[in-house]
C-alpha positions, 0 to 999 in steps of 0.5 A: 500500500502507498500511504503518501498517495504518490502513484509513481512508486506504484507505476514503477512496481507495476512496470517491473512486474510486467517486465518480469512476467514477459521475461517468464513468458519468453523463458517458458517459450524457449523451454517448450520449443526446446522440448518440442512440445506444441506451442500454443498461446495457452500452453505458453501462458500455463508454462509461464504462469501468466494469463493468456491475455499477456501471450497475445500482447504486442511484444510477446505475440510476435515471439510465439508466432515466430516459434510456431513457424520454426516448429512447423518447419521442423520435424515432429518430435518423438512421442514421450516415453510414457504418459504422465502418472496420476501422481504427477497429474495430482501434483500439477492440479494442486500447483494450479489450485495454489497458483489460482489462490495466490492470484486471487489474493493478489487481485484482492490486494490490488483492488483494495489498494486501488480503492484506497488510492482512488478514495485518497484522490477524491478526498484530495480533489474535494479538500479545497472545496470543503475548506472554501465552504467552511470559510464561507460558513464561518463568515456567514456565522459571524455576520449572523452573530453580529446581526443578532447582537444588533437586533438584541440591542435595538430590541432592548432600546425599543423596550426601554422606549415603550416603558418610558412611553407607557409611563408618559401615557399613564402620567398624561391620563392621570393629569387629564383626569385631574384636569377634567375633575378640576374643570367639572368642579369649577363649573 
């Protein structure tokens, strides 16, 4: 796994792994050709322990096709001395099963690493947007806090003014009543 998110080491490792597989294909091809076994893309892939897809890839396919041409123009090899034994077939089967298990494990590890890398890249892409949004929300919060303080101050001023006006109104009513009484008694 690549904790820093740098894809260059992953790409380099993948390139080396690919070159190693291609070298295994060419070695297996030479061995099969020397043994006089039929040269098919599938047989070369099995012998090299790689996917058949790789044997059809440019740079590998040409070598297999050239070996097939050489084999077609050479005399057929003599038949093997004896057919493979049941034990050797079981051993090959167990080896194939183990290789399949290892390949599946490698596939799962690579998929997990790819998911992790893609997640990291998505996080990196959205980080500036998130920071800008957080700054925008903080500014809005400050504006709303200021507006709330202004409204609270204005509310307190208005309440004080209402209280003063109510007291003035009460005093005016009281004064008016006195004046009316005085006027009525004077008549």
